[in-house]
A tleap script that builds the chain and sets N, CA, C and O, in Angstrom:
source leaprc.protein.ff14SB
mol = sequence {
  NGLN ARG ILE SER THR THR GLY HIE THR LEU
  GLU TRP LEU ALA LEU ALA MET THR ASP GLU
  GLU LEU ARG SER PRO TRP MET GLN ASN ALA
  VAL ASN SER LEU VAL LEU LEU ILE LEU ASP
  LEU ASN ASP GLY PRO ALA ASP GLY GLY SER
  LEU TYR HIE ALA ALA HIE GLY LEU HIE LEU
  TYR HIE GLU ARG VAL PHE GLY THR VAL ALA
  GLU TYR LEU PRO LEU LEU CLYS
}
set mol.1.N position { -3.354 9.195 -12.976 }
set mol.1.CA position { -1.917 9.392 -12.977 }
set mol.1.C position { -1.482 10.251 -11.791 }
set mol.1.O position { -0.401 10.042 -11.241 }
set mol.2.N position { -2.312 11.213 -11.392 }
set mol.2.CA position { -1.950 12.049 -10.247 }
set mol.2.C position { -1.889 11.231 -8.965 }
set mol.2.O position { -1.042 11.487 -8.109 }
set mol.3.N position { -2.772 10.254 -8.822 }
set mol.3.CA position { -2.731 9.397 -7.634 }
set mol.3.C position { -1.419 8.628 -7.612 }
set mol.3.O position { -0.784 8.509 -6.564 }
set mol.4.N position { -1.017 8.117 -8.741 }
set mol.4.CA position { 0.212 7.338 -8.832 }
set mol.4.C position { 1.434 8.185 -8.481 }
set mol.4.O position { 2.241 7.793 -7.638 }
set mol.5.N position { 1.570 9.329 -9.118 }
set mol.5.CA position { 2.767 10.142 -8.884 }
set mol.5.C position { 2.779 10.746 -7.481 }
set mol.5.O position { 3.825 10.807 -6.835 }
set mol.6.N position { 1.624 11.187 -7.018 }
set mol.6.CA position { 1.568 11.775 -5.678 }
set mol.6.C position { 1.814 10.707 -4.620 }
set mol.6.O position { 2.535 10.948 -3.651 }
set mol.7.N position { 1.228 9.541 -4.793 }
set mol.7.CA position { 1.426 8.447 -3.843 }
set mol.7.C position { 2.861 7.977 -3.800 }
set mol.7.O position { 3.412 7.744 -2.724 }
set mol.8.N position { 3.469 7.837 -4.960 }
set mol.8.CA position { 4.858 7.382 -5.006 }
set mol.8.C position { 5.786 8.420 -4.373 }
set mol.8.O position { 6.718 8.062 -3.653 }
set mol.9.N position { 5.539 9.675 -4.633 }
set mol.9.CA position { 6.344 10.738 -4.034 }
set mol.9.C position { 6.158 10.756 -2.521 }
set mol.9.O position { 7.123 10.934 -1.779 }
set mol.10.N position { 4.922 10.571 -2.062 }
set mol.10.CA position { 4.662 10.547 -0.622 }
set mol.10.C position { 5.414 9.404 0.047 }
set mol.10.O position { 5.912 9.564 1.161 }
set mol.11.N position { 5.502 8.259 -0.611 }
set mol.11.CA position { 6.262 7.144 -0.035 }
set mol.11.C position { 7.683 7.569 0.296 }
set mol.11.O position { 8.168 7.342 1.405 }
set mol.12.N position { 8.339 8.183 -0.668 }
set mol.12.CA position { 9.727 8.604 -0.471 }
set mol.12.C position { 9.855 9.706 0.564 }
set mol.12.O position { 10.757 9.677 1.402 }
set mol.13.N position { 8.958 10.674 0.508 }
set mol.13.CA position { 9.029 11.776 1.465 }
set mol.13.C position { 8.771 11.292 2.888 }
set mol.13.O position { 9.413 11.769 3.824 }
set mol.14.N position { 7.849 10.361 3.066 }
set mol.14.CA position { 7.545 9.844 4.392 }
set mol.14.C position { 8.740 9.117 5.003 }
set mol.14.O position { 8.863 9.029 6.224 }
set mol.15.N position { 9.602 8.606 4.162 }
set mol.15.CA position { 10.812 7.937 4.644 }
set mol.15.C position { 11.969 8.913 4.860 }
set mol.15.O position { 12.792 8.709 5.752 }
set mol.16.N position { 12.034 9.958 4.059 }
set mol.16.CA position { 13.215 10.827 4.049 }
set mol.16.C position { 13.091 12.084 4.909 }
set mol.16.O position { 14.102 12.618 5.365 }
set mol.17.N position { 11.880 12.557 5.135 }
set mol.17.CA position { 11.706 13.822 5.839 }
set mol.17.C position { 11.840 13.663 7.347 }
set mol.17.O position { 11.658 12.575 7.892 }
set mol.18.N position { 12.160 14.763 8.004 }
set mol.18.CA position { 12.182 14.761 9.466 }
set mol.18.C position { 10.742 14.804 9.982 }
set mol.18.O position { 9.807 15.083 9.232 }
set mol.19.N position { 10.586 14.523 11.280 }
set mol.19.CA position { 9.247 14.580 11.877 }
set mol.19.C position { 8.661 15.981 11.750 }
set mol.19.O position { 7.471 16.136 11.476 }
set mol.20.N position { 9.482 16.988 11.946 }
set mol.20.CA position { 9.016 18.373 11.832 }
set mol.20.C position { 8.558 18.690 10.414 }
set mol.20.O position { 7.532 19.340 10.219 }
set mol.21.N position { 9.319 18.230 9.427 }
set mol.21.CA position { 8.948 18.472 8.031 }
set mol.21.C position { 7.632 17.779 7.670 }
set mol.21.O position { 6.813 18.329 6.934 }
set mol.22.N position { 7.441 16.568 8.197 }
set mol.22.CA position { 6.203 15.837 7.910 }
set mol.22.C position { 4.980 16.531 8.475 }
set mol.22.O position { 3.875 16.370 7.957 }
set mol.23.N position { 5.172 17.303 9.538 }
set mol.23.CA position { 4.053 18.009 10.164 }
set mol.23.C position { 3.846 19.418 9.605 }
set mol.23.O position { 2.980 20.151 10.082 }
set mol.24.N position { 4.622 19.792 8.617 }
set mol.24.CA position { 4.513 21.135 8.042 }
set mol.24.C position { 3.185 21.278 7.291 }
set mol.24.O position { 2.652 20.294 6.779 }
set mol.25.N position { 2.654 22.499 7.226 }
set mol.25.CA position { 1.365 22.712 6.552 }
set mol.25.C position { 1.348 22.258 5.097 }
set mol.25.O position { 0.354 21.690 4.644 }
set mol.26.N position { 2.422 22.495 4.363 }
set mol.26.CA position { 2.410 22.109 2.948 }
set mol.26.C position { 2.341 20.593 2.803 }
set mol.26.O position { 1.731 20.087 1.861 }
set mol.27.N position { 2.964 19.863 3.733 }
set mol.27.CA position { 2.915 18.400 3.665 }
set mol.27.C position { 1.526 17.901 4.039 }
set mol.27.O position { 1.015 16.971 3.415 }
set mol.28.N position { 0.917 18.502 5.040 }
set mol.28.CA position { -0.444 18.133 5.405 }
set mol.28.C position { -1.404 18.401 4.246 }
set mol.28.O position { -2.309 17.605 3.996 }
set mol.29.N position { -1.213 19.501 3.549 }
set mol.29.CA position { -2.047 19.806 2.378 }
set mol.29.C position { -1.855 18.774 1.276 }
set mol.29.O position { -2.817 18.380 0.617 }
set mol.30.N position { -0.622 18.337 1.074 }
set mol.30.CA position { -0.347 17.326 0.052 }
set mol.30.C position { -1.031 16.007 0.393 }
set mol.30.O position { -1.613 15.361 -0.478 }
set mol.31.N position { -0.962 15.612 1.657 }
set mol.31.CA position { -1.611 14.370 2.096 }
set mol.31.C position { -3.123 14.487 1.940 }
set mol.31.O position { -3.772 13.560 1.454 }
set mol.32.N position { -3.681 15.615 2.349 }
set mol.32.CA position { -5.123 15.823 2.189 }
set mol.32.C position { -5.529 15.773 0.720 }
set mol.32.O position { -6.571 15.209 0.385 }
set mol.33.N position { -4.729 16.349 -0.146 }
set mol.33.CA position { -5.025 16.327 -1.581 }
set mol.33.C position { -5.031 14.910 -2.129 }
set mol.33.O position { -5.892 14.554 -2.935 }
set mol.34.N position { -4.075 14.105 -1.695 }
set mol.34.CA position { -4.021 12.711 -2.146 }
set mol.34.C position { -5.263 11.953 -1.685 }
set mol.34.O position { -5.857 11.205 -2.462 }
set mol.35.N position { -5.655 12.140 -0.438 }
set mol.35.CA position { -6.848 11.466 0.074 }
set mol.35.C position { -8.083 11.887 -0.729 }
set mol.35.O position { -8.918 11.049 -1.070 }
set mol.36.N position { -8.195 13.173 -1.026 }
set mol.36.CA position { -9.345 13.650 -1.814 }
set mol.36.C position { -9.332 13.075 -3.227 }
set mol.36.O position { -10.392 12.770 -3.772 }
set mol.37.N position { -8.162 12.921 -3.827 }
set mol.37.CA position { -8.076 12.297 -5.146 }
set mol.37.C position { -8.624 10.873 -5.104 }
set mol.37.O position { -9.351 10.449 -6.002 }
set mol.38.N position { -8.265 10.145 -4.049 }
set mol.38.CA position { -8.734 8.762 -3.913 }
set mol.38.C position { -10.247 8.741 -3.701 }
set mol.38.O position { -10.956 7.949 -4.322 }
set mol.39.N position { -10.732 9.610 -2.824 }
set mol.39.CA position { -12.176 9.645 -2.555 }
set mol.39.C position { -12.975 10.074 -3.782 }
set mol.39.O position { -14.117 9.648 -3.953 }
set mol.40.N position { -12.394 10.903 -4.628 }
set mol.40.CA position { -13.082 11.373 -5.831 }
set mol.40.C position { -13.250 10.287 -6.892 }
set mol.40.O position { -13.967 10.483 -7.874 }
set mol.41.N position { -12.598 9.157 -6.699 }
set mol.41.CA position { -12.759 8.057 -7.659 }
set mol.41.C position { -14.200 7.567 -7.699 }
set mol.41.O position { -14.674 7.139 -8.751 }
set mol.42.N position { -14.902 7.621 -6.573 }
set mol.42.CA position { -16.303 7.197 -6.501 }
set mol.42.C position { -16.550 5.852 -7.178 }
set mol.42.O position { -17.427 5.736 -8.034 }
set mol.43.N position { -15.798 4.861 -6.804 }
set mol.43.CA position { -15.934 3.509 -7.355 }
set mol.43.C position { -15.613 3.425 -8.837 }
set mol.43.O position { -15.957 2.442 -9.493 }
set mol.44.N position { -14.954 4.449 -9.369 }
set mol.44.CA position { -14.532 4.417 -10.763 }
set mol.44.C position { -13.297 3.546 -10.930 }
set mol.44.O position { -12.730 3.080 -9.942 }
set mol.45.N position { -12.881 3.325 -12.147 }
set mol.45.CA position { -11.706 2.491 -12.386 }
set mol.45.C position { -10.437 3.156 -11.860 }
set mol.45.O position { -10.269 4.371 -11.956 }
set mol.46.N position { -9.563 2.345 -11.310 }
set mol.46.CA position { -8.285 2.845 -10.795 }
set mol.46.C position { -7.241 1.749 -10.961 }
set mol.46.O position { -7.536 0.563 -10.807 }
set mol.47.N position { -6.050 2.153 -11.268 }
set mol.47.CA position { -4.932 1.230 -11.410 }
set mol.47.C position { -4.517 0.725 -10.032 }
set mol.47.O position { -4.336 1.514 -9.105 }
set mol.48.N position { -4.369 -0.569 -9.902 }
set mol.48.CA position { -3.998 -1.161 -8.622 }
set mol.48.C position { -2.646 -0.692 -8.123 }
set mol.48.O position { -2.472 -0.454 -6.927 }
set mol.49.N position { -1.691 -0.557 -9.023 }
set mol.49.CA position { -0.364 -0.089 -8.626 }
set mol.49.C position { -0.395 1.328 -8.097 }
set mol.49.O position { 0.304 1.663 -7.141 }
set mol.50.N position { -1.206 2.149 -8.722 }
set mol.50.CA position { -1.341 3.538 -8.270 }
set mol.50.C position { -1.916 3.591 -6.868 }
set mol.50.O position { -1.420 4.321 -6.011 }
set mol.51.N position { -2.965 2.813 -6.639 }
set mol.51.CA position { -3.581 2.791 -5.315 }
set mol.51.C position { -2.650 2.185 -4.276 }
set mol.51.O position { -2.654 2.603 -3.119 }
set mol.52.N position { -1.847 1.195 -4.685 }
set mol.52.CA position { -0.883 0.608 -3.751 }
set mol.52.C position { 0.096 1.672 -3.260 }
set mol.52.O position { 0.295 1.818 -2.054 }
set mol.53.N position { 0.706 2.412 -4.179 }
set mol.53.CA position { 1.685 3.422 -3.784 }
set mol.53.C position { 1.041 4.514 -2.936 }
set mol.53.O position { 1.641 4.990 -1.972 }
set mol.54.N position { -0.168 4.907 -3.291 }
set mol.54.CA position { -0.868 5.928 -2.522 }
set mol.54.C position { -1.167 5.424 -1.107 }
set mol.54.O position { -0.911 6.126 -0.129 }
set mol.55.N position { -1.708 4.209 -1.001 }
set mol.55.CA position { -2.039 3.652 0.312 }
set mol.55.C position { -0.777 3.435 1.148 }
set mol.55.O position { -0.772 3.701 2.350 }
set mol.56.N position { 0.274 2.961 0.523 }
set mol.56.CA position { 1.520 2.732 1.253 }
set mol.56.C position { 2.119 4.050 1.731 }
set mol.56.O position { 2.596 4.141 2.863 }
set mol.57.N position { 2.099 5.063 0.884 }
set mol.57.CA position { 2.599 6.376 1.280 }
set mol.57.C position { 1.790 6.948 2.435 }
set mol.57.O position { 2.360 7.507 3.372 }
set mol.58.N position { 0.467 6.815 2.377 }
set mol.58.CA position { -0.377 7.299 3.464 }
set mol.58.C position { -0.133 6.517 4.749 }
set mol.58.O position { -0.151 7.086 5.841 }
set mol.59.N position { 0.092 5.223 4.618 }
set mol.59.CA position { 0.387 4.393 5.790 }
set mol.59.C position { 1.699 4.824 6.442 }
set mol.59.O position { 1.761 4.984 7.661 }
set mol.60.N position { 2.740 5.011 5.645 }
set mol.60.CA position { 4.025 5.457 6.184 }
set mol.60.C position { 3.903 6.817 6.851 }
set mol.60.O position { 4.444 7.039 7.935 }
set mol.61.N position { 3.192 7.721 6.200 }
set mol.61.CA position { 2.987 9.057 6.751 }
set mol.61.C position { 2.256 8.956 8.099 }
set mol.61.O position { 2.672 9.577 9.077 }
set mol.62.N position { 1.184 8.185 8.147 }
set mol.62.CA position { 0.403 8.046 9.375 }
set mol.62.C position { 1.261 7.494 10.509 }
set mol.62.O position { 1.204 7.998 11.631 }
set mol.63.N position { 2.049 6.471 10.229 }
set mol.63.CA position { 2.903 5.893 11.272 }
set mol.63.C position { 3.930 6.888 11.784 }
set mol.63.O position { 4.207 6.936 12.982 }
set mol.64.N position { 4.499 7.687 10.883 }
set mol.64.CA position { 5.497 8.668 11.311 }
set mol.64.C position { 4.874 9.808 12.107 }
set mol.64.O position { 5.475 10.288 13.068 }
set mol.65.N position { 3.691 10.245 11.727 }
set mol.65.CA position { 3.077 11.406 12.367 }
set mol.65.C position { 2.271 11.010 13.604 }
set mol.65.O position { 2.332 11.699 14.622 }
set mol.66.N position { 1.526 9.920 13.532 }
set mol.66.CA position { 0.613 9.551 14.610 }
set mol.66.C position { 1.026 8.313 15.393 }
set mol.66.O position { 0.428 8.021 16.428 }
set mol.67.N position { 2.018 7.585 14.935 }
set mol.67.CA position { 2.438 6.362 15.603 }
set mol.67.C position { 1.791 5.139 14.979 }
set mol.67.O position { 0.960 5.247 14.077 }
set mol.68.N position { 2.184 3.982 15.472 }
set mol.68.CA position { 1.669 2.729 14.929 }
set mol.68.C position { 0.359 2.353 15.591 }
set mol.68.O position { 0.027 2.857 16.664 }
set mol.69.N position { -0.371 1.481 14.958 }
set mol.69.CA position { -1.639 1.010 15.501 }
set mol.69.C position { -1.410 0.290 16.826 }
set mol.69.O position { -2.237 0.388 17.733 }
set mol.70.N position { -0.305 -0.427 16.946 }
set mol.70.CA position { -0.015 -1.166 18.177 }
set mol.70.C position { 0.043 -0.233 19.385 }
set mol.70.O position { -0.263 -0.651 20.502 }
set mol.71.N position { 0.425 1.009 19.176 }
set mol.71.CA position { 0.482 1.965 20.274 }
set mol.71.C position { -0.904 2.330 20.786 }
set mol.71.O position { -1.047 2.761 21.930 }
set mol.72.N position { -1.937 2.159 19.944 }
set mol.72.CA position { -3.298 2.497 20.334 }
set mol.72.C position { -4.038 1.334 20.990 }
set mol.72.O position { -5.049 1.551 21.659 }
set mol.73.N position { -3.560 0.120 20.814 }
set mol.73.CA position { -4.280 -1.050 21.328 }
set mol.73.C position { -4.535 -0.997 22.828 }
set mol.73.O position { -5.639 -1.340 23.251 }
set mol.74.N position { -3.579 -0.588 23.655 }
set mol.74.CA position { -3.876 -0.515 25.102 }
set mol.74.C position { -5.023 0.462 25.409 }
set mol.74.O position { -5.712 0.301 26.416 }
set mol.75.N position { -5.226 1.439 24.580 }
set mol.75.CA position { -6.295 2.397 24.825 }
set mol.75.C position { -7.673 1.817 24.583 }
set mol.75.O position { -8.671 2.350 25.069 }
set mol.76.N position { -7.733 0.713 23.822 }
set mol.76.CA position { -9.016 0.100 23.480 }
set mol.76.C position { -9.519 -0.847 24.566 }
set mol.76.O position { -10.657 -1.311 24.501 }
set mol.77.N position { -8.689 -1.136 25.558 }
set mol.77.CA position { -9.087 -2.079 26.617 }
set mol.77.C position { -9.876 -1.395 27.699 }
set mol.77.O position { -10.288 -2.039 28.663 }
savepdb mol mol.pdb
quit
């Protein structure tokens, strides 16, 4: 349940917060906590909807903080 609620909240925050707010220490701690929750599953059972919201929230956060994957493609050549 924590993965579901944290992931869903991250989705909204990643859309609503400013770039500066997304880079704040408390937000970085929240993102790290969500990732650790997912890693702690250790192949255990997990609700697909919960993982969807968590993955989507992390994806939105990553794009806002680090940019899109397309921006990195020229660096791979």
